[in-house]
C-alpha positions as CSV (number, residue, x, y, z in Angstrom):
1,M,26.2,77.8,-30.1
2,N,24.4,75.3,-30.7
3,V,20.2,76.2,-31.6
4,L,17.3,73.9,-32.0
5,R,13.9,74.5,-33.4
6,G,12.2,77.8,-33.2
7,I,15.3,80.4,-33.3
8,K,16.9,81.3,-36.0
9,W,20.7,83.5,-35.3
10,P,22.2,86.0,-38.2
11,Y,25.9,85.3,-36.8
12,A,27.6,84.6,-39.9
13,L,29.3,81.5,-38.3
14,I,26.4,79.5,-38.1
15,A,26.0,76.2,-40.2
16,L,22.8,74.8,-40.4
17,V,22.4,70.9,-39.3
18,A,18.8,69.0,-40.2
19,V,17.6,67.0,-37.1
20,A,14.7,65.2,-39.2
21,A,12.0,65.2,-41.7
22,V,8.8,63.7,-40.2
23,A,5.2,63.1,-41.1
24,V,3.8,64.9,-44.4
25,G,7.4,66.7,-45.2
26,A,6.8,68.7,-41.7
27,L,10.3,70.1,-40.7
28,R,11.5,68.7,-37.4
29,P,13.6,70.5,-35.1
30,Q,17.5,71.3,-37.3
31,L,20.9,71.6,-34.9
32,V,22.6,75.1,-35.1
33,T,26.7,74.8,-34.8
34,A,29.6,76.8,-35.2
35,A,32.1,76.6,-37.7
36,T,34.5,76.7,-35.9
37,S,37.2,73.4,-35.7
38,P,37.0,72.2,-32.0
39,N,40.4,72.8,-30.1
40,P,42.6,68.9,-31.1
41,K,43.7,69.7,-27.7
42,K,40.6,70.1,-25.4
43,K,38.4,66.8,-24.9
44,P,35.0,67.1,-27.3
45,G,32.4,67.8,-25.7
46,A,28.8,67.4,-26.2
47,T,28.0,70.5,-28.8
48,D,31.7,69.1,-31.0
49,R,30.0,65.6,-30.8
50,I,26.7,65.8,-31.9
51,K,28.7,68.1,-34.7
52,Q,30.7,65.6,-35.5
53,N,28.2,62.8,-35.8
54,P,24.6,64.7,-36.3
55,P,21.2,63.3,-35.9
56,P,20.2,61.1,-38.8
57,T,15.7,61.5,-39.9
58,L,14.3,60.6,-36.5
59,F,10.9,58.7,-35.9
60,T,8.0,60.5,-36.7
61,D,5.4,62.4,-34.3
62,A,2.5,58.6,-34.7
63,Q,5.2,56.8,-33.6
64,I,6.4,58.2,-30.4
65,T,3.2,59.3,-29.5
66,A,2.4,57.1,-27.3
67,I,4.9,56.9,-24.7
68,G,5.7,60.0,-24.7
69,G,2.0,60.4,-23.6
70,E,2.8,58.1,-20.9
71,A,5.8,60.0,-19.7
72,N,3.4,63.0,-19.7
73,G,1.4,61.4,-16.7
74,Q,4.3,60.7,-15.1
75,H,5.2,64.4,-13.8
76,K,2.0,65.3,-12.0
77,K,2.7,62.0,-9.9
78,A,6.4,62.8,-9.6
79,N,5.6,66.5,-8.4
80,A,3.1,65.2,-5.7
81,L,5.4,62.9,-4.0
82,F,8.1,66.4,-4.6
83,T,5.8,68.0,-2.9
84,Q,5.5,65.5,0.3
85,W,9.9,65.6,0.6
86,K,9.8,69.5,-0.2
87,K,7.0,69.8,3.2
88,A,9.1,67.7,4.8
89,H,12.9,69.2,4.1
90,G,12.9,72.0,2.7
91,T,15.3,73.4,-0.3
92,T,18.3,72.4,1.3
93,R,20.7,70.4,-0.6
94,D,21.5,67.0,0.8
95,D,21.7,64.8,-2.2
96,K,22.4,61.4,-0.5
97,A,19.1,61.4,2.0
98,F,17.3,62.8,-0.8
99,A,18.9,60.2,-3.2
100,A,17.6,57.3,-0.7
101,W,14.0,58.8,-0.7
102,A,14.2,58.5,-4.5
103,A,14.6,55.2,-4.9
104,Q,12.2,54.5,-2.4
105,Q,8.9,56.3,-5.2
106,V,9.7,54.5,-7.8
107,P,7.2,51.4,-7.8
108,A,7.9,48.6,-7.4
109,P,8.2,46.0,-10.7
110,P,5.0,45.1,-12.7
111,T,4.2,41.5,-12.1
112,A,5.7,39.0,-14.4
113,A,2.1,38.3,-16.0
114,Q,2.3,41.9,-17.1
115,R,6.2,42.3,-18.0
116,T,5.5,39.0,-19.8
117,A,3.0,40.7,-21.8
118,E,4.4,43.8,-22.3
119,F,8.0,42.0,-23.7
120,H,5.7,40.5,-26.4
121,Q,4.8,43.6,-27.4
122,V,9.0,44.8,-28.1
123,Q,9.3,41.5,-29.4
124,Q,6.2,42.5,-31.9
125,L,7.7,46.1,-32.7
126,A,10.9,44.3,-33.4
127,K,9.9,42.8,-36.6
128,T,8.6,46.5,-37.7
129,R,12.5,47.4,-37.6
130,T,14.1,49.3,-40.7
131,A,17.2,50.0,-41.4
132,A,16.6,54.5,-40.9
133,G,14.9,53.3,-37.9
134,K,17.7,51.6,-36.3
135,R,19.5,54.8,-37.6
136,A,17.3,56.9,-35.4
137,A,17.7,55.0,-32.5
138,T,21.5,53.8,-32.6
139,W,21.9,57.5,-32.4
140,L,19.0,58.4,-29.4
141,E,20.1,55.5,-28.1
142,L,23.7,57.2,-27.7
143,R,23.4,60.7,-27.6
144,G,20.2,60.6,-25.0
145,K,21.9,59.9,-22.6
146,K,23.3,63.4,-21.8
147,D,24.6,64.8,-25.0
148,I,21.2,66.5,-26.7
149,W,20.1,68.1,-23.2
150,K,23.3,69.6,-22.9
151,L,23.2,71.1,-26.4
152,Y,19.6,72.5,-25.6
153,L,21.1,74.4,-22.4
154,H,24.3,75.0,-24.8
155,D,21.9,77.2,-27.3
156,Q,21.0,79.6,-24.8
157,R,24.3,80.5,-22.9
158,E,24.5,83.4,-25.0
159,L,21.7,85.6,-24.0
160,I,22.9,85.3,-20.5
161,P,25.8,85.9,-18.2
162,V,28.3,84.1,-17.8
163,Q,28.1,83.2,-14.6
164,R,24.7,81.4,-15.0
165,G,25.5,79.8,-17.2
166,D,28.0,78.3,-15.9
167,T,25.6,77.8,-12.6
168,E,22.9,76.4,-15.1
169,K,25.7,74.1,-16.4
170,A,26.4,72.6,-13.3
171,E,23.1,72.0,-12.3
172,L,22.2,69.8,-15.4
173,K,25.0,67.7,-14.9
174,A,24.3,67.6,-11.1
175,A,20.4,65.7,-12.3
176,L,21.8,64.2,-15.2
177,K,24.4,62.5,-12.7
178,M,22.2,61.7,-10.0
179,A,19.6,60.1,-11.8
180,K,22.2,57.8,-13.9
181,A,22.9,56.8,-10.1
182,I,19.7,56.1,-8.8
183,S,18.5,54.6,-11.8
184,A,21.6,52.0,-11.5
185,Q,21.0,51.5,-7.9
186,V,17.4,50.3,-8.3
187,A,18.0,48.2,-11.0
188,A,20.6,46.1,-9.8
189,A,18.1,45.5,-6.5
190,D,15.2,44.8,-8.8
191,K,17.1,42.7,-11.2
192,Q,14.7,43.1,-14.4
193,P,16.6,41.6,-17.7
194,A,16.5,43.5,-20.7
195,P,14.0,42.3,-23.4
196,Y,17.3,41.8,-25.6
197,V,18.6,39.2,-22.5
198,L,15.7,37.4,-22.6
199,D,15.6,37.0,-26.1
200,P,19.5,37.7,-27.8
201,T,18.0,37.7,-30.4
202,L,16.2,41.2,-30.8
203,R,20.2,42.1,-30.4
204,P,22.4,40.0,-31.5
205,E,25.5,42.7,-31.4
206,K,25.2,42.8,-27.8
207,H,26.9,39.3,-27.7
208,I,25.0,37.4,-24.6
209,K,26.1,34.7,-23.4
210,P,24.0,31.3,-22.8
211,G,22.6,32.3,-18.7
212,A,23.5,35.6,-18.9
213,K,21.3,38.0,-15.8
214,G,21.9,41.8,-17.1
215,P,22.0,44.1,-18.5
216,Y,18.9,45.8,-16.0
217,S,16.4,47.5,-17.9
218,Y,13.9,48.5,-15.1
219,P,14.2,51.1,-14.4
220,S,15.5,53.2,-17.7
221,S,18.1,55.2,-16.8
222,H,17.8,56.8,-20.6
223,A,14.4,57.3,-19.3
224,A,15.5,59.2,-15.7
225,R,17.8,60.7,-17.4
226,A,15.7,62.5,-20.6
227,A,12.8,63.2,-17.7
228,A,15.4,65.0,-15.3
229,A,16.6,67.2,-18.1
230,V,13.3,68.2,-19.4
231,T,11.7,68.8,-15.7
232,Y,15.0,71.0,-15.4
233,L,15.3,72.8,-18.9
234,S,11.6,73.5,-19.9
235,A,11.5,75.4,-16.2
236,L,14.6,77.5,-17.5
237,S,13.2,77.9,-20.9
238,P,9.3,77.2,-20.5
239,H,8.3,78.7,-24.2
240,R,10.7,75.8,-25.0
241,A,9.4,72.6,-23.5
242,E,7.9,70.8,-26.5
243,D,10.8,70.7,-28.1
244,Y,12.1,69.1,-24.8
245,R,9.0,67.0,-24.6
246,W,9.2,65.5,-28.5
247,M,13.2,64.6,-27.8
248,Q,12.8,63.0,-24.8
249,G,9.8,60.6,-27.3
250,E,12.1,60.1,-29.5
251,V,14.8,59.0,-26.9
252,L,12.2,56.7,-25.4
253,Y,10.7,55.2,-28.4
254,S,14.3,54.4,-29.4
255,R,14.3,52.2,-26.4
256,L,11.4,50.0,-26.9
257,Y,12.2,50.1,-30.7
258,M,16.0,48.5,-30.1
259,S,14.6,46.1,-27.2
260,G,16.3,48.0,-24.2
261,H,13.3,47.9,-22.3
262,V,9.7,47.3,-22.2
263,P,7.1,50.6,-21.5
264,S,7.3,50.1,-17.5
265,D,10.4,50.5,-17.5
266,I,9.9,53.7,-19.2
267,T,7.3,55.1,-17.1
268,A,9.5,54.0,-13.8
269,G,12.3,56.0,-15.6
270,T,10.4,58.5,-15.8
271,L,9.1,59.1,-13.0
272,L,12.1,59.1,-11.3
273,G,13.9,61.0,-13.5
274,D,10.8,64.0,-13.2
275,L,11.4,63.7,-9.0
276,I,15.0,64.7,-9.7
277,G,14.5,67.3,-12.2
278,D,12.4,68.9,-9.4
279,Y,14.6,68.6,-6.5
280,E,17.6,70.0,-8.6
281,L,15.0,73.5,-9.2
282,A,13.9,73.1,-5.7
283,V,17.7,73.3,-4.5
284,S,19.0,75.8,-6.5
285,G,16.0,78.3,-5.8
286,R,14.3,78.2,-9.1
């Protein structure tokens, strides 16, 4: 069982893994993992992957506040848009129709001048990188796609009936899968190169070939998946929404820090993910 910030459990087989120590020495959430070893014949799940590769010290609140605030601002926009969908389509599941509609709700990319200004911001941020920051960003880039969100859901499953837990797991998985698919579809259509494609010195380890056009970064897939997960998880456990949004801010900042995206990529992906989260909640009757 995995438990994040704010919950203490008396079971004897639980070991604490620190997530991060943030500004002014305040501890951020701790990941709690079972002491038993995973079945070697079973493919490692999110719990085991994080246990095998626990998080380093993550970014401070001061670093993630701005991008976290921008992401929060997309939630109201998404709710208003989804109200229109729901009025026209009700709560019957129609993934194909919704995916087509949701893709159309993603704003057009910013103008060339606006994106250039954002690109320069990311270049400046890259100059502030530290070894610790790179470790944090690398972990968040890897685990922020889906593992951390699955872990957040998993830590509640021993409190609810098995069937309900299985259902919620399937719903979260569906939301994450849809967020990945739609963001990839829109990115392929809009063709906005990632910052490290425009300036390969930002991520030399990516080995970008001269003249390469992609990967494309608008909208951010990480942002879409994080927003879908946070919207869904927050409805299940409202008292833990602050934790979810904190982790969302961590993931989003890491994408700017390592030049995977510019801010408009993040906000567009967040809007898309919030729509998907709203849809999954509606069609699942929550």
